[in-house]
N, C-alpha and C positions, 0 to 999 in steps of 0.2 A: 663128586665134590660135596654134595649135600651130607653124605655119611660122614666124610671127613670132618666137616664143620661140626655136625652133632657130636662126634667122638671128642673133638677138642673141647667143646663147651662142657661135655659131661665129665671130662677128667678134671676141670677146675672145680665143677660142683662136688666131685668126689672128695677133693681135698678137704673142702669146707664141712662135709658131712659129719666128720667126726667131732667137730667143735660146736655141735648144736646142743643147746639145752644146758641144764644146770650141771650135769655131769660131763659135759663136753671137755675134750682135751684142748690144751694150748699148742701153738706152733711157735717155733723158733725161726725167726727171719733174719737172715744175714744179707746185709745189702753189699753193694759193689766194693765198698772201702772197708768192709769188715765189721761194720757196726751191727750190733745184735739188738734184736727187739723181740720181746715175748709177748704174744697177744693171742686172744680167741675172738676178737671183735672182727667179723667177717669183712667189713670195709677195710680195715687196716691190713689184714693179712692180704687181700687182693691188691691193694695199693702198692705193698712192699714186694709183691711176688715178681715183677718185671716179666710179664707175660709178653711172648713174642706173637702168638697166633692172633689173627685179626678177630676170629669169631669169639675167642676167649676174652679179648679185649672188651667186647660187648657186654660180658658179664661182670667185668671190673667196673665198667660205667654203671651197669644196673645196680650194683651194691652201693656205689657212690651216690647215686640219686637217692636211694632209700636212706642213706645216711644223712643226706642234705635236708631230705623232706621230713623224715621221721625221727632219724637218730638212733633207733634201735631196730632189730629185725633184719639186720643186714645179712647175717648168715642164713637166715630161713628163706630169703627171698632167692638166693642163689640156689639153695639145695632144691627149691620148688621148681626153678626153671630147668635145673638139670633133670629133674624127674619128668617133667613134661617133654623134654626132648627124648628121653629114654623112651616113653610111650609113643611119641611121634615115629621114633625109628622103626618100631614094631609095625605100626599102621603103614609106614612107607613099604616095608618088606611085603605087606599083604597086597601091595599094588594100589593104595589110595594116593590121590593126587595131594601135594602139599597144600595147595590153596583150600582144598576141602577141609583138611585136617584143622588148618588155622581157623577157618570159619566156625567149625564145631568147637574149638576151644573157646572162641569169643563168646558163643552162646552160653557155653558152660560157665564162663567166668562171671557173665552177668547174673546168671542164676545163683552162683555161690555168693556173690556179693549181696544180692537181695536177700538170701538166707541169713547172711551175717546181721543185716539190719533187723530181721525178726528175732534172732536169738540174743541180741545184744542186751546190755543191762545199763541202767544209768547209776552213776555214783554221786552221791550228794556231798558236798564239802563246802566250807566257807573258812575264813581265816582262824576260826577258833577250832574247828573240827577236821583235823587232816588225817584221820587214820586210814581213809580209803586211798589217798594219794600216797602215803607211806607204803601201802600193800603194793601199789603198781610200781613204785620205785624198787621195792625189794624184789619184784619178780624179775625186772630188768637187770638188777645187780647180781642175782643169784647165780648167773652163769659166769660171772666175772671173778677176778682175783681176789676181790674184796669181801668174800663171803665171810671172812673171819670176823669182821666187824660190820656185818650186813645192816643191822638196825641203825647204827651210828651214821654210815654212809647215807643211808636213805633218808634219814632224818636231816643230815646236811643238805642233801639235794632239795628236799621239800621246803626246808626253812629258806634256802637261797631263792628258790622260785617265788615263794610267797612274798619275801622281802621286796622283789623288783616287779611282782605281777600287778597288773591293773585289773582288779577282779570285775569292775563294772564293764570296761570295754573288753573283757576277755582277752587280754593281750599281754605278752611277756617279752621283754626286750632282753635277750641273752647277752647283749653287749655289756650290760651293766655288771654281769657276773665274771669276775677275773679269777683265774686259777694260778696259784704260785706253788711251786714244790721246792722243797729243801730236803737233800739227802741227809740221812741220820734221823734217829728216833724211831718210834714204832708207828705203824698204821693208825693205831689208837690215838696217837697225838694230833691226828689232823682235826682242823676245827674250821669253823665258819666265823670269819671276822667281819663284823658289821662295819665296814669301812674299806680302806685301802691297805694293801701291804706293798711296801716299796723294798726291793732287794738293794737298798742303799744305806749308808750310815751316815750320821750327823759329821760335818766335815772337819771338825776340830774336836780332839779328845777332851779338852777342857770345857766344852759347851754342856749345857744342861741336857740330861738324857731323857727327861720326861716333862712335858709341857701340858698343863691343864688349861682347858679353855683356849685353845690356841687361836690366834687370828693369822691366817696363812697368806702370804703373798707369793703369787707365782710368776716368775720372771722368765721371759725368753731372751733376754739381753745379757751379753756377758759382763762380768764383774771386773772390767779393767779399763783403762784409759782408752779413749777412742783412737784407732790407728789411722793415719792419713791414707787416703785412697791412692795417691801418687807416691812416687819414691822421693825422699829428700834426704840430703846429708846435712846433719847438724854438726858443726865443728865447735868443739867446747875447748877453750884454750885457758880459762881461768877457773879457779874453783868456785867463784861466785856464780858463774853461768851454770855450772853443774848444780849447785845448791838451788837456784832458782827453778831449773828443770825439774829437779827432784821434788821441790815443794809444790810445783804444780800437779805432778802426778798424785802427791799425797792429798792434795786439795779435792781431786776427782774422787778418790776413794771416800774420803770423809764425807763429801757431799752425798755420794750414793747411799752410804750407810745411814747418813742422817734423814735422807728421804724416806728410806724404809721405816726407820724409827719413828718419823713425824706422822706417817700414815697410821702408825698404831700396830704394825705387825709384830707377832712375837715369833714367827718362824718364816724363814725365806726359803723358797724352794726354786732353784735356778736350772734352767735347761742346759746351760753351758758350765765351764769351770770357773774357778776365779784363782787369782794370784794368792801367794802365801800372805802378802800384804794385806790383801782385803779380808782374807781368812782370820788373820791377827787382829785386824780392826773390829771385825764382826764379833770375834771372841770378847774383845775389850768392852764392847757395847752390850754384851750379853744378848747377843741376837743369835740364836742357833740357826744353822743353815744346811740345806742339802744340796749337793751340786751333781751335775750330769743325769738328771732325771729324764727319761726317754720321752718322746712325743706323745705315744699312746697313753703312757702313765699319766702324763700331765693333763691331758683332756679329761681322763676318767677322774682325776683329782679335782679338776675344776668342777665337773659335774657334781661329784660327791660333796664337796664343801662349799659349793655355791660361789666360787671365786671367779673373776675375770682374769684371763690371761694378760699380762702387761708386757707390751714389747718395748717400752721405753721407760726410763726412770722418770722422765718429766711427766709420765702420765699417772704416776701413782696417786691414787686418792683412797681414803678410808673406805668408800663403798665398793671398792674392787677387791677387798679382802675376803677370803673365805673363813669358816670357822669350823673348828672340830672339837670335840669334847676332851679327848686326850690324844696326844701324840707321844708314842714311847718307843725307845730303841730297845730291841730284845736281841740278846745274843744266845747262841745255841751251844750247848756242850762245851768241849774244850777248844772248838775252833774259833778263829777270828771273825767268822762270819756273822754279821748283824743285819737285821732288818728293821725297817720303821713300820710300826702299825699306827695307822691314822684312824682312829675310831669315833664313834658317835657324831658323825658328821651331820652337817646342818640338813642336807638332803640325803636321808640315809638310804636312798634307793640303791646305791652302788654297794656290792658286797664282794669280799674275796673269800674263795675257798682255799684254805692254806693246808697243803698235802705234806705229810711227812711219809718217809719209807726208807727201806734199808739201802737200796741203790736207785741208780737213775731209771732202769728199766721198769722197776716196780712203780716208781713215781709217775712215769708216763703212762703206764697201763691204768693206774688208779684214776688219773686224770681223764683217760678216754672212757673209763666205766662211769665215772661221775657225769661226764658230758652226756652220755647215753640216758642216764637217768634224769638229768636236767631236761633233756628234749622230750622225754616221754611225759614227765610231769606238766611240761608246757603244753603238750598236745592235749592233755587232760583238762587243763584249765581252759584251753580253746573250745574242746568238745568233749563233753563229759560221759560220752557212751564208751563201755568197755565190753569185751568179749572175755571169755575164759581161756586160760592157756592150757598148757599139757596136751596140745594136740587136739583138745575136744572140739574147738571151732572147725578144725580141718575135717574131723571125722563127720561132723554134722553136715557140712557143706558137701562132703563126698556122697553122703547118702542122699541129700537133697538132688544133687546132679544126677545121680543113678536113677531116681525116681523120675525125673524130667526127661531122661533119655529113653525110658520105656515107652514114652508117649510120642516120640519123634519117629517119623519114617525115614527111610533112606539112609545115606551114608553118614549123616551127622551124628546119629546115635553111636557109631563106633568112636568117633572123636570124643563124644561127651563121656562115654564110659572111660576112655583112656583118661581124661581130665580127672574123673573122679578117682581112678586108681592112683594117679600121681598126687593127689592131694594126701593120699594115705601115706606117702613116704615120710612126712614130716613126723606124725606120732610114731612111725616105725623107727626113724632114726633115733627119736628121743628114747624110745624104749631100749634100743640096741646100745645107745651110748650109756644108758643107766644100768647096764648089765642084765636086762630082762631079756627074754627071747622075743623078737620084734613081732613075728607073725602072730604068736599066741596072743600076746598083750593086745594087739590090733584087733584080732578077731573077737576077743573077749569084749573089747570096748564097744565094738560095732554092734554085737548082739545085744549088749546091755542098753545101748542107746536106742535101738529099735524097741526093745521090749518095755523099757521104762519111760521112753519118750521124754528123756532128759538130755538136752544137748550139752550139758555141763560135764559129762563125764569124760575124763581124758586119761592119759598114762600117768601112773602114780610114780614119778621119777624118783622122788625122795623116800619112797616106801613109807609113807605115813600110815598107810592102812586104809585110808578112803580114797576112791577115785573121783569124788565129786570135787571139781576144781573150785566150786564156790565156797566149799567148807575149807579147802586148803589155801584159799586166798591167792590163787595164782591168776593175775589179771593182765590183759594186754589192751592197749586202746583199739577201739573199732577202726579208726582212721588208719592205723598202722597196719592192721591185718588186710583191710581192703586194698590199700596201697601195695602191700605185698603181692596180693594176687594179681591185681591189674598190671603192675610192672612186670612181673614174671610172665604173664601171658603176652604182653606187648612185645617182649624181647624174643619169646619163642616164636611169635608169628614173623618177626623180623628175620630171624635165622632160617626159618622154613622157607622164606621167600628167596633166600639167596641160593643160587645154584653154581656160581662160579666165582672163584677170587682170582682177579687178574693183577699180578704184581708187576712192578715197573721193569723187573729184569726178565720177565717170563716170555717176551715175544721177540727176541733177537734172531 
């Protein structure tokens, strides 16, 4: 059963191996109801693959945890786990006990992580000097679909993070960054809006489309006369009675609009809808309004423009209003789609990344790519140590582990050498995906790293001509690399401990 488990996990890792690195291929994933999604983000591919095998599901969990913790490196972590299992299978064939193998892997993993600490480099940045952050964001985005406007996307990601980052506390709240996509337009039209983008339009075509220095009131109560909770029948037998009822309704509306006007608001944003009557009155009073704004967006808006959310009209006071520099309605192309841009907010922490693309799949993929970049930049703000990419860190760790294995006696050294071999699959896969011959590129890098004692030599994927990743500016966060190795080793240990899968239908 152990062999079958290892085979299942390796086949999943094999699928992802081709989408590693800047020249990696994309996969098309078709869901049960025929929806198509194109991606090369490891976590996304595995989530959508609908794996049945229990062991393969562990690998899906593995990439998901890497995605949640780091945001990037989801493909690499699965490929590494697959390589470790491959090596473990060879050792099992030689008759080693699975527990001894996993102990050896554990020791080797610790050595590799310590080696990463030694070879890491610090990046210095502040709000004015962000070139290093840009390089890291570019490394992350280089394997994604957005390579055509790499610099622009990296710049958007870095600007978004710095807009919401608290550099003293080294903390970033990703909830303040919202992503909106709109089909149509080119990828180059994507932009960072310092404020909020709502996928809504102003409720009446006659209202003002652009408001400067807006005072915003946010309502969660409906714009209509109160309804009785119990059922009543009103019998109207004369015109006068109808008139008085009608005037009563009118009075409600006039009162509501007056309260908003008196508070000094110049834009009403309502969570619910309102009647045409109310709409018409708002229009006559020159009070632009937006209806049906969702809950999450309302909260973000309240944070951004410093407004209090008002549940009843009777509670409206001028100090509960929010402020924004400009509110404008933007229409796109020839379609009727309009969006509201609310910019220069009082608390400009909340930003929106506005993505354009040719179709829905591309927009989704761009959003995922930018999310990866955001996570990586956030990790750098938290911990500014980096290692260099291109497989250089893995080769260096592999050499360190082999050195340490020579000093070990007993069975552990086999497992440690196997771990060192497994680390080399990442540079090898990188080289193969870039159209180089894997073994040659790997051997060349290893000899050069040993001779020149330079742990920053990696695979030259983009054929720039230099193998020094420091000059190529291929950076990865130290935290992300360590997490990759630790997570992969843990999952492999877990799979090696399993010797039988008992399914509910198996024992009738």
